[in-house]
C-alpha positions in Angstrom: -42.2 -50.2 57.2 -45.8 -49.1 56.4 -47.7 -48.6 53.2 -45.6 -51.2 51.3 -46.9 -52.9 48.2 -45.2 -55.8 46.6 -46.0 -56.3 42.9 -44.8 -59.6 41.5 -43.8 -59.3 37.8 -42.4 -62.7 36.8 -41.3 -66.1 38.2 -38.6 -68.2 36.6 -37.6 -71.7 37.8 -35.1 -74.2 36.2 -35.1 -77.9 36.9 -31.5 -78.8 37.3 -32.4 -82.3 38.6 -35.6 -83.8 40.0 -34.4 -82.7 43.5 -33.0 -79.3 42.5 -35.5 -76.7 41.1 -34.4 -73.2 41.7 -34.8 -69.8 40.2 -35.9 -66.3 41.0 -38.9 -64.0 41.3 -39.0 -60.4 40.2 -40.9 -57.9 42.3 -41.6 -54.2 42.0 -41.8 -52.5 45.3 -43.9 -49.4 46.1 -43.8 -47.5 49.4 -45.9 -44.4 50.1 -46.8 -44.3 46.4 -43.2 -44.2 45.2 -42.1 -47.1 43.0 -38.6 -48.6 43.3 -36.7 -50.5 40.7 -37.4 -54.2 40.3 -35.8 -56.5 42.8 -34.8 -60.1 42.0 -35.1 -62.6 44.8 -33.8 -66.2 44.7 -36.2 -69.1 45.4 -36.4 -72.9 45.5 -39.4 -74.9 44.2 -40.0 -77.9 46.5 -42.5 -80.7 46.4 -44.6 -80.5 49.6 -44.8 -84.3 50.0 -43.2 -87.1 48.0 -45.6 -88.6 45.5 -48.0 -85.7 45.6 -48.1 -83.0 42.9 -48.3 -80.2 45.4 -45.5 -77.6 45.2 -44.3 -74.7 47.4 -42.0 -71.8 46.6 -39.4 -71.0 49.2 -38.6 -67.4 48.5 -35.6 -65.8 50.2 -36.1 -62.4 51.8 -35.9 -59.4 49.6 -32.4 -57.8 49.8 -32.1 -54.6 51.8 -35.9 -54.2 52.3 -37.5 -55.0 55.6 -40.9 -56.6 54.8 -43.3 -56.9 57.7 -45.0 -60.4 57.9 -42.7 -61.8 55.2 -43.5 -65.4 56.1 -47.2 -64.7 55.7 -46.5 -62.9 52.4 -44.7 -66.0 51.1 -47.7 -68.2 52.1 -50.1 -65.8 50.5 -48.0 -65.7 47.3 -47.9 -69.5 47.2 -51.7 -69.7 47.6 -52.1 -67.1 44.8 -49.8 -69.0 42.3 -50.8 -72.6 43.0 -54.5 -72.4 44.1 -55.9 -69.2 42.5 -54.0 -69.2 39.3 -53.7 -73.0 39.3 -50.2 -72.8 37.8 -48.1 -76.0 37.8 -44.5 -76.4 36.8 -44.3 -77.4 33.1 -41.7 -80.0 33.8 -44.3 -81.8 35.9 -46.1 -82.4 32.6 -43.4 -82.3 30.0 -40.0 -83.7 31.0 -38.3 -82.0 28.0 -39.2 -78.6 29.4 -36.8 -77.9 32.3 -37.9 -74.3 32.7 -41.1 -72.8 34.2 -42.0 -69.2 33.7 -45.0 -67.3 35.1 -45.8 -63.7 34.3 -48.1 -61.7 36.7 -50.3 -58.8 35.7 -52.5 -56.5 37.7 -51.9 -57.9 41.2 -50.1 -56.7 44.2 -49.8 -57.5 47.9 -50.6 -54.8 50.4 -48.2 -55.2 53.3 -49.4 -52.3 55.4 -51.8 -54.2 57.6 -51.4 -56.9 60.2 -51.4 -59.5 57.4 -50.7 -59.4 53.6 -53.7 -58.5 51.5 -53.8 -59.5 47.9 -55.3 -56.9 45.5 -56.1 -57.8 41.9 -57.4 -55.9 39.0 -60.8 -57.4 39.5 -61.2 -55.4 42.7 -59.9 -52.2 41.0 -62.3 -52.7 38.0 -65.3 -52.9 40.2 -64.4 -49.7 42.1 -67.0 -47.0 41.1 -64.8 -44.1 42.0 -62.0 -45.5 39.7 -64.5 -45.8 36.9 -65.7 -42.2 37.4 -62.1 -41.0 37.4 -61.4 -42.9 34.1 -64.4 -41.2 32.5 -63.2 -37.8 33.6 -59.6 -38.2 32.6 
């Protein structure tokens, strides 16, 4: 499948117990410029190593959509959430908050190459052609 973009919309995780943190992520998919309805995919939030405060999202494959390099996409998405956005589960800080929600804006993952490529609004805002088109229209 070529020319596929995955746009994360929101992430929701519930801590049912210290060992069981699960939830879902909502993606919008776009292929060849056509947007599809949002897809919800289950996930588990796991601690990478006991005692460390490093987390990883294990995201199940998107139903009925073949995504090239899906494992690399999940790794890239984890890097985006935990290292670029620096998001941490709230229940790591406040034990009374068993839910963790993250909303994403202006980012998508271009899956059409040999590896996923993350594209943010910062790249789009610096594009001179896009600025010119905004002025004209």
